[in-house]
N, C-alpha and C positions, 0 to 999 in steps of 0.2 A: 757618332755620339757617345754611344751606350759600347764601349770597347769588348766590356765583356759581355753582352747579352747576345745569348744563343739566336742562330736565325733560323727560319720556320722550317728548313731543310733538314738543321741538324737536329731539330725536333720529329723528324720523319714525315713532316709534311710534302711531299715533294711536287711539284706542278700545283704550289696552293697560289691563290689569287685575290687580291681582297680590292675591293671597292668603295666609292664612298657615294651618298646621295645626299644631293642637294633640292631644295627647294624654297619657295616661297610659300607663305600660309597668311591666309587670311580667317575673321571668325567666320563661323557660319551665319548664311542671313546677310553676309555683306552685300549691298546693292551692286547690281552690275555696272552702275555709273559710276562706282567706286573701286572694283575690280578689273573690269573689263579694258578700260587705257592702261594699267598698270601692265596688265598681263601682256598686250599687245607691243609696249615698249619693252619689256624684259625679253620674250621673243625676238622681237627685231635686234636686239641688243646682243642674242644668243647667238645668232645667223648671221650675225657681222664677217666677211672675211675674217678678220682680223680674229676673232673669237673661231669660227672656224677651224682654221690655220694654226691656235695656238692650244685647240683639243689635239689636232692629227698629229702634231710634234710629240705629245708627249702621248702618242697612241691610248687617246682616251676613247671611247666607243662614239659614234654618232649619236645627238639627241632623237631620241625617239615618243616624248610625249611634252610637248609644250601645251597642252590645256588645263583643264581641272583633272586631275588624275584621281581624286580619292572625294 
């Protein structure tokens, strides 16, 4: 995609690993009656065998926080 771009290794960053973080957000004070069903469905979908296999095939780490993290 960028044939002239240097790699991180070429910049002196050996064994560098970068990741991403994804999340679902709701405004502070969102009622549990609205938030909780969505949280359950998102967590259910993320734990489906096909979703887990998708992540494992790409060497993504397992999910560690499935609740309210912040």
